[in-house]
N, CA, C and O atoms as a GROMACS GRO file, in nm:
protein
  604
    1MET      N    1  -1.397   1.797   0.211
    1MET     CA    2  -1.313   1.912   0.214
    1MET      C    3  -1.366   2.003   0.314
    1MET      O    4  -1.488   2.016   0.322
    2ARG      N    5  -1.285   2.071   0.394
    2ARG     CA    6  -1.324   2.177   0.498
    2ARG      C    7  -1.259   2.304   0.446
    2ARG      O    8  -1.156   2.306   0.380
    3PHE      N    9  -1.331   2.413   0.483
    3PHE     CA   10  -1.295   2.542   0.456
    3PHE      C   11  -1.226   2.609   0.576
    3PHE      O   12  -1.142   2.697   0.556
    4GLU      N   13  -1.257   2.571   0.698
    4GLU     CA   14  -1.201   2.626   0.815
    4GLU      C   15  -1.150   2.530   0.910
    4GLU      O   16  -1.218   2.429   0.928
    5ARG      N   17  -1.032   2.545   0.978
    5ARG     CA   18  -0.982   2.450   1.070
    5ARG      C   19  -1.048   2.472   1.196
    5ARG      O   20  -1.077   2.583   1.239
    6ASP      N   21  -1.072   2.350   1.261
    6ASP     CA   22  -1.132   2.350   1.398
    6ASP      C   23  -1.018   2.360   1.498
    6ASP      O   24  -0.935   2.269   1.506
    7ASP      N   25  -1.011   2.468   1.575
    7ASP     CA   26  -0.906   2.478   1.674
    7ASP      C   27  -0.931   2.400   1.794
    7ASP      O   28  -0.835   2.373   1.867
    8ASP      N   29  -1.054   2.360   1.824
    8ASP     CA   30  -1.083   2.286   1.948
    8ASP      C   31  -1.056   2.135   1.928
    8ASP      O   32  -1.042   2.062   2.026
    9SER      N   33  -1.050   2.093   1.814
    9SER     CA   34  -1.040   1.936   1.790
    9SER      C   35  -0.901   1.906   1.729
    9SER      O   36  -0.854   1.959   1.629
   10ASP      N   37  -0.840   1.807   1.809
   10ASP     CA   38  -0.712   1.757   1.761
   10ASP      C   39  -0.728   1.645   1.655
   10ASP      O   40  -0.638   1.619   1.575
   11TYR      N   41  -0.844   1.581   1.656
   11TYR     CA   42  -0.870   1.468   1.568
   11TYR      C   43  -0.947   1.518   1.446
   11TYR      O   44  -1.046   1.590   1.456
   12GLN      N   45  -0.898   1.477   1.334
   12GLN     CA   46  -0.973   1.499   1.203
   12GLN      C   47  -0.981   1.364   1.136
   12GLN      O   48  -0.883   1.289   1.132
   13PRO      N   49  -1.099   1.332   1.082
   13PRO     CA   50  -1.107   1.205   1.022
   13PRO      C   51  -1.008   1.190   0.900
   13PRO      O   52  -0.968   1.289   0.839
   14PRO      N   53  -0.970   1.064   0.868
   14PRO     CA   54  -0.882   1.040   0.758
   14PRO      C   55  -0.938   1.090   0.632
   14PRO      O   56  -1.057   1.068   0.606
   15GLY      N   57  -0.862   1.154   0.550
   15GLY     CA   58  -0.917   1.205   0.427
   15GLY      C   59  -0.964   1.344   0.436
   15GLY      O   60  -1.022   1.396   0.341
   16THR      N   61  -0.941   1.413   0.556
   16THR     CA   62  -0.983   1.557   0.566
   16THR      C   63  -0.887   1.642   0.488
   16THR      O   64  -0.766   1.628   0.502
   17VAL      N   65  -0.935   1.724   0.411
   17VAL     CA   66  -0.849   1.816   0.329
   17VAL      C   67  -0.908   1.955   0.357
   17VAL      O   68  -1.029   1.975   0.354
   18TYR      N   69  -0.817   2.051   0.384
   18TYR     CA   70  -0.857   2.189   0.407
   18TYR      C   71  -0.832   2.272   0.274
   18TYR      O   72  -0.739   2.242   0.199
   19GLU      N   73  -0.908   2.365   0.251
   19GLU     CA   74  -0.906   2.454   0.138
   19GLU      C   75  -0.766   2.514   0.124
   19GLU      O   76  -0.711   2.520   0.013
   20ASP      N   77  -0.711   2.555   0.232
   20ASP     CA   78  -0.580   2.636   0.233
   20ASP      C   79  -0.464   2.546   0.188
   20ASP      O   80  -0.360   2.600   0.152
   21THR      N   81  -0.476   2.418   0.188
   21THR     CA   82  -0.368   2.332   0.139
   21THR      C   83  -0.343   2.339  -0.005
   21THR      O   84  -0.238   2.298  -0.053
   22PHE      N   85  -0.441   2.391  -0.079
   22PHE     CA   86  -0.430   2.395  -0.228
   22PHE      C   87  -0.359   2.531  -0.274
   22PHE      O   88  -0.327   2.549  -0.391
   23VAL      N   89  -0.338   2.619  -0.181
   23VAL     CA   90  -0.280   2.748  -0.207
   23VAL      C   91  -0.133   2.731  -0.267
   23VAL      O   92  -0.083   2.806  -0.350
   24ASP      N   93  -0.071   2.618  -0.209
   24ASP     CA   94   0.066   2.595  -0.251
   24ASP      C   95   0.079   2.526  -0.380
   24ASP      O   96   0.190   2.494  -0.421
   25GLY      N   97  -0.038   2.499  -0.452
   25GLY     CA   98  -0.028   2.433  -0.577
   25GLY      C   99  -0.028   2.281  -0.568
   25GLY      O  100   0.001   2.214  -0.667
   26ASN      N  101  -0.060   2.225  -0.451
   26ASN     CA  102  -0.063   2.082  -0.434
   26ASN      C  103  -0.183   2.031  -0.503
   26ASN      O  104  -0.291   2.087  -0.483
   27PRO      N  105  -0.173   1.925  -0.587
   27PRO     CA  106  -0.288   1.865  -0.656
   27PRO      C  107  -0.378   1.795  -0.554
   27PRO      O  108  -0.334   1.746  -0.450
   28VAL      N  109  -0.503   1.792  -0.590
   28VAL     CA  110  -0.610   1.733  -0.499
   28VAL      C  111  -0.571   1.586  -0.466
   28VAL      O  112  -0.584   1.542  -0.352
   29GLU      N  113  -0.521   1.511  -0.571
   29GLU     CA  114  -0.495   1.371  -0.554
   29GLU      C  115  -0.388   1.348  -0.446
   29GLU      O  116  -0.397   1.257  -0.364
   30GLU      N  117  -0.278   1.444  -0.453
   30GLU     CA  118  -0.170   1.427  -0.347
   30GLU      C  119  -0.225   1.452  -0.210
   30GLU      O  120  -0.187   1.384  -0.114
   31GLN      N  121  -0.313   1.545  -0.198
   31GLN     CA  122  -0.371   1.575  -0.062
   31GLN      C  123  -0.460   1.462  -0.013
   31GLN      O  124  -0.461   1.436   0.108
   32LEU      N  125  -0.535   1.391  -0.101
   32LEU     CA  126  -0.624   1.290  -0.060
   32LEU      C  127  -0.561   1.163  -0.050
   32LEU      O  128  -0.595   1.088   0.041
   33PHE      N  129  -0.468   1.128  -0.139
   33PHE     CA  130  -0.418   0.999  -0.153
   33PHE      C  131  -0.272   0.987  -0.139
   33PHE      O  132  -0.217   0.878  -0.158
   34GLY      N  133  -0.211   1.086  -0.108
   34GLY     CA  134  -0.068   1.088  -0.079
   34GLY      C  135  -0.001   1.036   0.045
   34GLY      O  136   0.120   1.040   0.065
   35GLU      N  137  -0.097   0.986   0.130
   35GLU     CA  138  -0.045   0.931   0.260
   35GLU      C  139   0.022   0.804   0.243
   35GLU      O  140  -0.016   0.723   0.158
   36ARG      N  141   0.125   0.783   0.323
   36ARG     CA  142   0.200   0.669   0.322
   36ARG      C  143   0.176   0.592   0.458
   36ARG      O  144   0.149   0.654   0.561
   37CYS      N  145   0.186   0.462   0.455
   37CYS     CA  146   0.170   0.393   0.583
   37CYS      C  147   0.296   0.396   0.663
   37CYS      O  148   0.291   0.373   0.784
   38GLU      N  149   0.416   0.424   0.601
   38GLU     CA  150   0.542   0.427   0.661
   38GLU      C  151   0.566   0.326   0.779
   38GLU      O  152   0.567   0.354   0.899
   39MET      N  153   0.584   0.206   0.720
   39MET     CA  154   0.607   0.094   0.808
   39MET      C  155   0.737   0.028   0.774
   39MET      O  156   0.766  -0.003   0.659
   40SER      N  157   0.818   0.006   0.884
   40SER     CA  158   0.949  -0.057   0.859
   40SER      C  159   0.937  -0.197   0.831
   40SER      O  160   0.830  -0.253   0.854
   41ALA      N  161   1.041  -0.264   0.782
   41ALA     CA  162   1.036  -0.410   0.759
   41ALA      C  163   1.023  -0.485   0.890
   41ALA      O  164   0.958  -0.590   0.894
   42GLU      N  165   1.085  -0.432   1.001
   42GLU     CA  166   1.078  -0.497   1.126
   42GLU      C  167   0.926  -0.490   1.175
   42GLU      O  168   0.873  -0.588   1.227
   43GLU      N  169   0.861  -0.372   1.158
   43GLU     CA  170   0.726  -0.357   1.204
   43GLU      C  171   0.645  -0.457   1.135
   43GLU      O  172   0.572  -0.533   1.199
   44LEU      N  173   0.654  -0.461   0.996
   44LEU     CA  174   0.570  -0.549   0.925
   44LEU      C  175   0.589  -0.694   0.952
   44LEU      O  176   0.494  -0.773   0.956
   45THR      N  177   0.721  -0.728   0.971
   45THR     CA  178   0.749  -0.867   1.014
   45THR      C  179   0.690  -0.910   1.148
   45THR      O  180   0.639  -1.021   1.167
   46ASP      N  181   0.701  -0.813   1.239
   46ASP     CA  182   0.643  -0.837   1.377
   46ASP      C  183   0.491  -0.852   1.364
   46ASP      O  184   0.431  -0.940   1.427
   47ARG      N  185   0.427  -0.766   1.285
   47ARG     CA  186   0.281  -0.773   1.268
   47ARG      C  187   0.234  -0.910   1.207
   47ARG      O  188   0.135  -0.970   1.251
   48LEU      N  189   0.312  -0.957   1.102
   48LEU     CA  190   0.281  -1.084   1.033
   48LEU      C  191   0.308  -1.203   1.131
   48LEU      O  192   0.232  -1.300   1.138
   49GLU      N  193   0.417  -1.189   1.205
   49GLU     CA  194   0.436  -1.300   1.304
   49GLU      C  195   0.328  -1.302   1.413
   49GLU      O  196   0.287  -1.410   1.455
   50THR      N  197   0.283  -1.194   1.458
   50THR     CA  198   0.168  -1.186   1.552
   50THR      C  199   0.040  -1.246   1.501
   50THR      O  200  -0.034  -1.313   1.573
   51ILE      N  201   0.016  -1.220   1.373
   51ILE     CA  202  -0.099  -1.274   1.310
   51ILE      C  203  -0.086  -1.424   1.296
   51ILE      O  204  -0.183  -1.498   1.315
   52LYS      N  205   0.034  -1.470   1.261
   52LYS     CA  206   0.062  -1.616   1.248
   52LYS      C  207   0.048  -1.700   1.380
   52LYS      O  208  -0.001  -1.813   1.382
   53ARG      N  209   0.095  -1.634   1.489
   53ARG     CA  210   0.084  -1.698   1.616
   53ARG      C  211  -0.046  -1.707   1.666
   53ARG      O  212  -0.077  -1.809   1.727
   54SER      N  213  -0.138  -1.603   1.650
   54SER     CA  214  -0.274  -1.604   1.703
   54SER      C  215  -0.363  -1.551   1.585
   54SER      O  216  -0.394  -1.432   1.583
   55PRO      N  217  -0.404  -1.636   1.489
   55PRO     CA  218  -0.476  -1.598   1.372
   55PRO      C  219  -0.626  -1.583   1.400
   55PRO      O  220  -0.694  -1.531   1.311
   56ASP      N  221  -0.684  -1.619   1.509
   56ASP     CA  222  -0.830  -1.625   1.536
   56ASP      C  223  -0.898  -1.491   1.502
   56ASP      O  224  -0.993  -1.480   1.424
   57ALA      N  225  -0.838  -1.385   1.573
   57ALA     CA  226  -0.900  -1.250   1.551
   57ALA      C  227  -0.898  -1.206   1.405
   57ALA      O  228  -0.997  -1.154   1.352
   58PHE      N  229  -0.786  -1.227   1.341
   58PHE     CA  230  -0.772  -1.200   1.205
   58PHE      C  231  -0.867  -1.267   1.117
   58PHE      O  232  -0.928  -1.204   1.030
   59ILE      N  233  -0.883  -1.407   1.138
   59ILE     CA  234  -0.976  -1.490   1.065
   59ILE      C  235  -1.116  -1.440   1.096
   59ILE      O  236  -1.197  -1.433   1.003
   60GLY      N  237  -1.151  -1.406   1.211
   60GLY     CA  238  -1.281  -1.344   1.242
   60GLY      C  239  -1.314  -1.218   1.170
   60GLY      O  240  -1.429  -1.194   1.134
   61LYS      N  241  -1.212  -1.134   1.149
   61LYS     CA  242  -1.226  -1.010   1.088
   61LYS      C  243  -1.250  -1.023   0.934
   61LYS      O  244  -1.334  -0.954   0.877
   62TYR      N  245  -1.175  -1.110   0.873
   62TYR     CA  246  -1.170  -1.128   0.728
   62TYR      C  247  -1.266  -1.224   0.671
   62TYR      O  248  -1.304  -1.217   0.554
   63ALA      N  249  -1.308  -1.320   0.759
   63ALA     CA  250  -1.394  -1.429   0.716
   63ALA      C  251  -1.537  -1.414   0.768
   63ALA      O  252  -1.615  -1.510   0.765
   64ASP      N  253  -1.571  -1.294   0.816
   64ASP     CA  254  -1.700  -1.287   0.872
   64ASP      C  255  -1.810  -1.275   0.758
   64ASP      O  256  -1.782  -1.267   0.638
   65GLY      N  257  -1.935  -1.273   0.806
   65GLY     CA  258  -2.039  -1.278   0.697
   65GLY      C  259  -2.095  -1.136   0.667
   65GLY      O  260  -2.215  -1.118   0.645
   66THR      N  261  -2.002  -1.037   0.666
   66THR     CA  262  -2.051  -0.903   0.631
   66THR      C  263  -2.092  -0.892   0.485
   66THR      O  264  -2.063  -0.976   0.401
   67ALA      N  265  -2.162  -0.781   0.462
   67ALA     CA  266  -2.204  -0.758   0.316
   67ALA      C  267  -2.079  -0.752   0.226
   67ALA      O  268  -2.083  -0.798   0.112
   68TRP      N  269  -1.970  -0.695   0.277
   68TRP     CA  270  -1.852  -0.674   0.190
   68TRP      C  271  -1.800  -0.808   0.142
   68TRP      O  272  -1.766  -0.825   0.025
   69ASN      N  273  -1.794  -0.911   0.244
   69ASN     CA  274  -1.743  -1.038   0.213
   69ASN      C  275  -1.847  -1.102   0.114
   69ASN      O  276  -1.804  -1.158   0.013
   70ARG      N  277  -1.974  -1.096   0.139
   70ARG     CA  278  -2.072  -1.147   0.048
   70ARG      C  279  -2.064  -1.084  -0.086
   70ARG      O  280  -2.095  -1.151  -0.185
   71GLY      N  281  -2.026  -0.959  -0.100
   71GLY     CA  282  -2.009  -0.893  -0.227
   71GLY      C  283  -1.887  -0.930  -0.306
   71GLY      O  284  -1.879  -0.910  -0.428
   72THR      N  285  -1.791  -0.987  -0.234
   72THR     CA  286  -1.658  -1.017  -0.310
   72THR      C  287  -1.644  -1.172  -0.306
   72THR      O  288  -1.548  -1.225  -0.249
   73LEU      N  289  -1.732  -1.237  -0.363
   73LEU     CA  290  -1.728  -1.384  -0.366
   73LEU      C  291  -1.608  -1.436  -0.439
   73LEU      O  292  -1.568  -1.549  -0.414
   74ASP      N  293  -1.548  -1.362  -0.528
   74ASP     CA  294  -1.428  -1.408  -0.597
   74ASP      C  295  -1.302  -1.431  -0.505
   74ASP      O  296  -1.206  -1.499  -0.541
   75LYS      N  297  -1.311  -1.367  -0.383
   75LYS     CA  298  -1.207  -1.374  -0.293
   75LYS      C  299  -1.216  -1.497  -0.210
   75LYS      O  300  -1.116  -1.535  -0.149
   76HIS      N  301  -1.329  -1.561  -0.205
   76HIS     CA  302  -1.354  -1.683  -0.123
   76HIS      C  303  -1.292  -1.682   0.015
   76HIS      O  304  -1.212  -1.766   0.054
   77ARG      N  305  -1.339  -1.575   0.086
   77ARG     CA  306  -1.290  -1.545   0.222
   77ARG      C  307  -1.361  -1.637   0.330
   77ARG      O  308  -1.423  -1.585   0.423
   78THR      N  309  -1.352  -1.757   0.317
   78THR     CA  310  -1.419  -1.838   0.423
   78THR      C  311  -1.309  -1.853   0.534
   78THR      O  312  -1.193  -1.821   0.511
   79ALA      N  313  -1.346  -1.898   0.645
   79ALA     CA  314  -1.259  -1.915   0.760
   79ALA      C  315  -1.142  -2.008   0.725
   79ALA      O  316  -1.028  -1.982   0.766
   80GLU      N  317  -1.168  -2.114   0.651
   80GLU     CA  318  -1.059  -2.205   0.618
   80GLU      C  319  -0.962  -2.139   0.518
   80GLU      O  320  -0.841  -2.156   0.531
   81ASN      N  321  -1.014  -2.064   0.420
   81ASN     CA  322  -0.931  -2.005   0.320
   81ASN      C  323  -0.846  -1.897   0.387
   81ASN      O  324  -0.728  -1.887   0.352
   82VAL      N  325  -0.894  -1.817   0.479
   82VAL     CA  326  -0.819  -1.713   0.544
   82VAL      C  327  -0.714  -1.779   0.636
   82VAL      O  328  -0.601  -1.730   0.642
   83ALA      N  329  -0.746  -1.883   0.703
   83ALA     CA  330  -0.650  -1.957   0.786
   83ALA      C  331  -0.534  -2.013   0.700
   83ALA      O  332  -0.416  -2.001   0.732
   84GLU      N  333  -0.578  -2.074   0.587
   84GLU     CA  334  -0.477  -2.126   0.503
   84GLU      C  335  -0.377  -2.016   0.446
   84GLU      O  336  -0.255  -2.034   0.437
   85ALA      N  337  -0.439  -1.906   0.411
   85ALA     CA  338  -0.356  -1.789   0.360
   85ALA      C  339  -0.253  -1.746   0.468
   85ALA      O  340  -0.135  -1.722   0.440
   86ILE      N  341  -0.305  -1.739   0.592
   86ILE     CA  342  -0.217  -1.703   0.702
   86ILE      C  343  -0.103  -1.804   0.716
   86ILE      O  344   0.014  -1.768   0.729
   87ALA      N  345  -0.139  -1.927   0.711
   87ALA     CA  346  -0.037  -2.031   0.732
   87ALA      C  347   0.066  -2.026   0.618
   87ALA      O  348   0.182  -2.059   0.637
   88ARG      N  349   0.022  -1.986   0.502
   88ARG     CA  350   0.116  -1.987   0.389
   88ARG      C  351   0.204  -1.863   0.386
   88ARG      O  352   0.303  -1.857   0.314
   89THR      N  353   0.166  -1.766   0.466
   89THR     CA  354   0.243  -1.632   0.470
   89THR      C  355   0.393  -1.663   0.499
   89THR      O  356   0.423  -1.730   0.599
   90ASP      N  357   0.483  -1.617   0.418
   90ASP     CA  358   0.623  -1.641   0.433
   90ASP      C  359   0.685  -1.510   0.467
   90ASP      O  360   0.696  -1.421   0.382
   91ILE      N  361   0.728  -1.494   0.595
   91ILE     CA  362   0.792  -1.374   0.647
   91ILE      C  363   0.915  -1.326   0.558
   91ILE      O  364   0.944  -1.207   0.545
   92ARG      N  365   0.982  -1.425   0.501
   92ARG     CA  366   1.100  -1.384   0.417
   92ARG      C  367   1.056  -1.307   0.294
   92ARG      O  368   1.144  -1.258   0.224
   93ARG      N  369   0.937  -1.290   0.263
   93ARG     CA  370   0.892  -1.213   0.152
   93ARG      C  371   0.868  -1.060   0.178
   93ARG      O  372   0.834  -0.980   0.090
   94VAL      N  373   0.892  -1.030   0.311
   94VAL     CA  374   0.882  -0.882   0.340
   94VAL      C  375   1.001  -0.810   0.278
   94VAL      O  376   1.117  -0.849   0.296
   95ARG      N  377   0.968  -0.704   0.204
   95ARG     CA  378   1.065  -0.628   0.136
   95ARG      C  379   1.052  -0.475   0.169
   95ARG      O  380   0.952  -0.435   0.227
   96VAL      N  381   1.152  -0.393   0.133
   96VAL     CA  382   1.142  -0.252   0.153
   96VAL      C  383   1.140  -0.190   0.008
   96VAL      O  384   1.227  -0.219  -0.074
   97CYS      N  385   1.044  -0.108  -0.019
   97CYS     CA  386   1.032  -0.049  -0.151
   97CYS      C  387   1.145   0.046  -0.178
   97CYS      O  388   1.185   0.129  -0.096
   98MET      N  389   1.195   0.026  -0.302
   98MET     CA  390   1.321   0.105  -0.338
   98MET      C  391   1.280   0.252  -0.373
   98MET      O  392   1.367   0.338  -0.387
   99VAL      N  393   1.148   0.280  -0.386
   99VAL     CA  394   1.104   0.411  -0.424
   99VAL      C  395   1.060   0.489  -0.289
   99VAL      O  396   1.110   0.598  -0.260
  100CYS      N  397   0.971   0.431  -0.216
  100CYS     CA  398   0.916   0.510  -0.102
  100CYS      C  399   0.975   0.465   0.030
  100CYS      O  400   0.958   0.535   0.131
  101GLY      N  401   1.040   0.356   0.034
  101GLY     CA  402   1.106   0.304   0.161
  101GLY      C  403   1.020   0.238   0.257
  101GLY      O  404   1.066   0.207   0.367
  102ASN      N  405   0.893   0.211   0.224
  102ASN     CA  406   0.797   0.140   0.307
  102ASN      C  407   0.811  -0.002   0.291
  102ASN      O  408   0.841  -0.047   0.180
  103ALA      N  409   0.791  -0.082   0.395
  103ALA     CA  410   0.791  -0.230   0.385
  103ALA      C  411   0.664  -0.273   0.318
  103ALA      O  412   0.562  -0.204   0.325
  104PHE      N  413   0.670  -0.387   0.253
  104PHE     CA  414   0.560  -0.450   0.186
  104PHE      C  415   0.583  -0.594   0.175
  104PHE      O  416   0.696  -0.641   0.187
  105TYR      N  417   0.474  -0.671   0.151
  105TYR     CA  418   0.481  -0.814   0.142
  105TYR      C  419   0.481  -0.847  -0.011
  105TYR      O  420   0.383  -0.820  -0.080
  106SER      N  421   0.586  -0.903  -0.059
  106SER     CA  422   0.598  -0.932  -0.202
  106SER      C  423   0.517  -1.065  -0.239
  106SER      O  424   0.534  -1.169  -0.175
  107HIS      N  425   0.439  -1.058  -0.333
  107HIS     CA  426   0.346  -1.179  -0.373
  107HIS      C  427   0.432  -1.260  -0.466
  107HIS      O  428   0.382  -1.362  -0.512
  108SER      N  429   0.550  -1.231  -0.498
  108SER     CA  430   0.632  -1.307  -0.592
  108SER      C  431   0.701  -1.415  -0.514
  108SER      O  432   0.756  -1.391  -0.406
  109ALA      N  433   0.697  -1.539  -0.571
  109ALA     CA  434   0.773  -1.643  -0.514
  109ALA      C  435   0.918  -1.644  -0.531
  109ALA      O  436   0.990  -1.715  -0.460
  110GLN      N  437   0.966  -1.562  -0.626
  110GLN     CA  438   1.112  -1.544  -0.645
  110GLN      C  439   1.168  -1.433  -0.560
  110GLN      O  440   1.132  -1.316  -0.571
  111PRO      N  441   1.264  -1.479  -0.468
  111PRO     CA  442   1.318  -1.381  -0.367
  111PRO      C  443   1.386  -1.263  -0.445
  111PRO      O  444   1.467  -1.280  -0.536
  112GLY      N  445   1.347  -1.152  -0.400
  112GLY     CA  446   1.416  -1.027  -0.451
  112GLY      C  447   1.372  -0.981  -0.583
  112GLY      O  448   1.420  -0.877  -0.629
  113ARG      N  449   1.282  -1.050  -0.650
  113ARG     CA  450   1.235  -1.006  -0.788
  113ARG      C  451   1.158  -0.874  -0.784
  113ARG      O  452   1.183  -0.784  -0.864
  114VAL      N  453   1.066  -0.863  -0.694
  114VAL     CA  454   0.986  -0.743  -0.680
  114VAL      C  455   1.054  -0.638  -0.592
  114VAL      O  456   1.080  -0.668  -0.475
  115LYS      N  457   1.086  -0.513  -0.641
  115LYS     CA  458   1.159  -0.414  -0.570
  115LYS      C  459   1.083  -0.298  -0.528
  115LYS      O  460   1.130  -0.221  -0.444
  116VAL      N  461   0.957  -0.278  -0.585
  116VAL     CA  462   0.874  -0.170  -0.543
  116VAL      C  463   0.738  -0.218  -0.497
  116VAL      O  464   0.690  -0.323  -0.540
  117CYS      N  465   0.676  -0.142  -0.409
  117CYS     CA  466   0.548  -0.173  -0.358
  117CYS      C  467   0.430  -0.145  -0.438
  117CYS      O  468   0.440  -0.066  -0.531
  118ASP      N  469   0.312  -0.205  -0.412
  118ASP     CA  470   0.194  -0.177  -0.487
  118ASP      C  471   0.085  -0.121  -0.381
  118ASP      O  472  -0.034  -0.147  -0.394
  119ILE      N  473   0.134  -0.047  -0.282
  119ILE     CA  474   0.044  -0.012  -0.170
  119ILE      C  475  -0.058   0.089  -0.228
  119ILE      O  476  -0.178   0.062  -0.214
  120LEU      N  477  -0.022   0.201  -0.290
  120LEU     CA  478  -0.116   0.303  -0.334
  120LEU      C  479  -0.125   0.307  -0.481
  120LEU      O  480  -0.028   0.335  -0.551
  121THR      N  481  -0.247   0.277  -0.531
  121THR     CA  482  -0.277   0.277  -0.668
  121THR      C  483  -0.259   0.423  -0.730
  121THR      O  484  -0.303   0.523  -0.673
  122HIS      N  485  -0.195   0.425  -0.842
  122HIS     CA  486  -0.184   0.558  -0.910
  122HIS      C  487  -0.316   0.588  -0.975
  122HIS      O  488  -0.380   0.506  -1.040
  123LEU      N  489  -0.352   0.716  -0.953
  123LEU     CA  490  -0.495   0.756  -1.003
  123LEU      C  491  -0.499   0.765  -1.159
  123LEU      O  492  -0.604   0.742  -1.219
  124LYS      N  493  -0.389   0.799  -1.223
  124LYS     CA  494  -0.385   0.811  -1.366
  124LYS      C  495  -0.366   0.673  -1.447
  124LYS      O  496  -0.427   0.644  -1.550
  125TYR      N  497  -0.270   0.595  -1.381
  125TYR     CA  498  -0.231   0.474  -1.446
  125TYR      C  499  -0.282   0.345  -1.369
  125TYR      O  500  -0.200   0.258  -1.337
  126ILE      N  501  -0.408   0.332  -1.341
  126ILE     CA  502  -0.469   0.223  -1.275
  126ILE      C  503  -0.441   0.093  -1.365
  126ILE      O  504  -0.446   0.111  -1.487
  127PRO      N  505  -0.417  -0.015  -1.326
  127PRO     CA  506  -0.398  -0.068  -1.193
  127PRO      C  507  -0.251  -0.057  -1.133
  127PRO      O  508  -0.224  -0.126  -1.034
  128ARG      N  509  -0.158   0.023  -1.186
  128ARG     CA  510  -0.026   0.036  -1.143
  128ARG      C  511  -0.018   0.126  -1.018
  128ARG      O  512  -0.099   0.217  -0.999
  129SER      N  513   0.080   0.098  -0.934
  129SER     CA  514   0.100   0.176  -0.813
  129SER      C  515   0.178   0.305  -0.840
  129SER      O  516   0.242   0.322  -0.944
  130GLN      N  517   0.170   0.393  -0.742
  130GLN     CA  518   0.246   0.516  -0.746
  130GLN      C  519   0.399   0.485  -0.759
  130GLN      O  520   0.473   0.548  -0.834
  131CYS      N  521   0.437   0.388  -0.683
  131CYS     CA  522   0.581   0.357  -0.687
  131CYS      C  523   0.629   0.289  -0.813
  131CYS      O  524   0.741   0.310  -0.858
  132GLN      N  525   0.546   0.211  -0.866
  132GLN     CA  526   0.581   0.157  -1.005
  132GLN      C  527   0.595   0.260  -1.114
  132GLN      O  528   0.686   0.254  -1.197
  133VAL      N  529   0.497   0.360  -1.112
  133VAL     CA  530   0.501   0.465  -1.210
  133VAL      C  531   0.629   0.551  -1.185
  133VAL      O  532   0.696   0.587  -1.281
  134THR      N  533   0.662   0.581  -1.064
  134THR     CA  534   0.779   0.665  -1.037
  134THR      C  535   0.909   0.587  -1.083
  134THR      O  536   0.998   0.642  -1.148
  135ARG      N  537   0.914   0.458  -1.046
  135ARG     CA  538   1.033   0.380  -1.100
  135ARG      C  539   1.039   0.378  -1.240
  135ARG      O  540   1.148   0.398  -1.293
  136ASP      N  541   0.935   0.358  -1.312
  136ASP     CA  542   0.944   0.345  -1.460
  136ASP      C  543   0.970   0.481  -1.523
  136ASP      O  544   1.023   0.484  -1.634
  137ARG      N  545   0.936   0.592  -1.460
  137ARG     CA  546   0.971   0.724  -1.516
  137ARG      C  547   1.119   0.752  -1.500
  137ARG      O  548   1.183   0.810  -1.587
  138ALA      N  549   1.174   0.707  -1.381
  138ALA     CA  550   1.319   0.721  -1.357
  138ALA      C  551   1.397   0.632  -1.452
  138ALA      O  552   1.501   0.674  -1.503
  139LEU      N  553   1.350   0.515  -1.476
  139LEU     CA  554   1.422   0.422  -1.561
  139LEU      C  555   1.417   0.471  -1.709
  139LEU      O  556   1.510   0.449  -1.786
  140ALA      N  557   1.304   0.538  -1.746
  140ALA     CA  558   1.295   0.592  -1.879
  140ALA      C  559   1.397   0.701  -1.896
  140ALA      O  560   1.455   0.709  -2.004
  141ILE      N  561   1.423   0.781  -1.806
  141ILE     CA  562   1.518   0.885  -1.817
  141ILE      C  563   1.664   0.834  -1.827
  141ILE      O  564   1.745   0.889  -1.901
  142LEU      N  565   1.693   0.725  -1.745
  142LEU     CA  566   1.816   0.669  -1.752
  142LEU      C  567   1.845   0.594  -1.878
  142LEU      O  568   1.959   0.586  -1.924
  143ARG      N  569   1.731   0.534  -1.936
  143ARG     CA  570   1.756   0.461  -2.067
  143ARG      C  571   1.783   0.565  -2.175
  143ARG      O  572   1.869   0.546  -2.260
  144LYS      N  573   1.708   0.675  -2.169
  144LYS     CA  574   1.719   0.786  -2.269
  144LYS      C  575   1.868   0.840  -2.274
  144LYS      O  576   1.924   0.863  -2.381
  145LYS      N  577   1.928   0.857  -2.148
  145LYS     CA  578   2.061   0.904  -2.140
  145LYS      C  579   2.162   0.801  -2.185
  145LYS      O  580   2.264   0.836  -2.245
  146LYS      N  581   2.136   0.669  -2.156
  146LYS     CA  582   2.227   0.564  -2.194
  146LYS      C  583   2.228   0.561  -2.347
  146LYS      O  584   2.336   0.555  -2.407
  147ASN      N  585   2.112   0.563  -2.412
  147ASN     CA  586   2.101   0.562  -2.554
  147ASN      C  587   2.172   0.674  -2.618
  147ASN      O  588   2.238   0.654  -2.720
  148LYS      N  589   2.162   0.792  -2.567
  148LYS     CA  590   2.239   0.909  -2.614
  148LYS      C  591   2.388   0.892  -2.611
  148LYS      O  592   2.458   0.935  -2.703
  149LYS      N  593   2.436   0.831  -2.508
  149LYS     CA  594   2.579   0.813  -2.494
  149LYS      C  595   2.623   0.693  -2.590
  149LYS      O  596   2.735   0.699  -2.640
  150SER      N  597   2.547   0.592  -2.615
  150SER     CA  598   2.595   0.488  -2.701
  150SER      C  599   2.573   0.526  -2.852
  150SER      O  600   2.626   0.460  -2.941
  151ALA      N  601   2.493   0.631  -2.878
  151ALA     CA  602   2.475   0.665  -3.016
  151ALA      C  603   2.580   0.754  -3.070
  151ALA      O  604   2.575   0.791  -3.187
   0.00000   0.00000   0.00000
């Protein structure tokens, strides 16, 4: 958190929050974690196709021997496993979130089954995403109205 803005610097590290942003009543969580990646389906598809065409740099990044990889042994991020995961990536699974409009890769094998992304984890309802919580709240309101009409 910073209390004064630097006029001479255009760059601020990710996660920089200024004190004056809370004057408007914005919650801390929204200021810190409310960023969206804002990627279109075309951009995500292009990125995945690029990775599939030349996976070596990606394999080197995610299958290296860093402490993070050694600490997450359950992921089994060996070069062979990362290469296999890239090869299995199905471009047809790229979807657009019905809540936030961002592109995401659906992990469901059933086409069209998943309609909201899991990009940002909701801080109150872990392990659910912000978009899942928003969707469920909207559906609860619709169900309540539908039940009132049928009663």
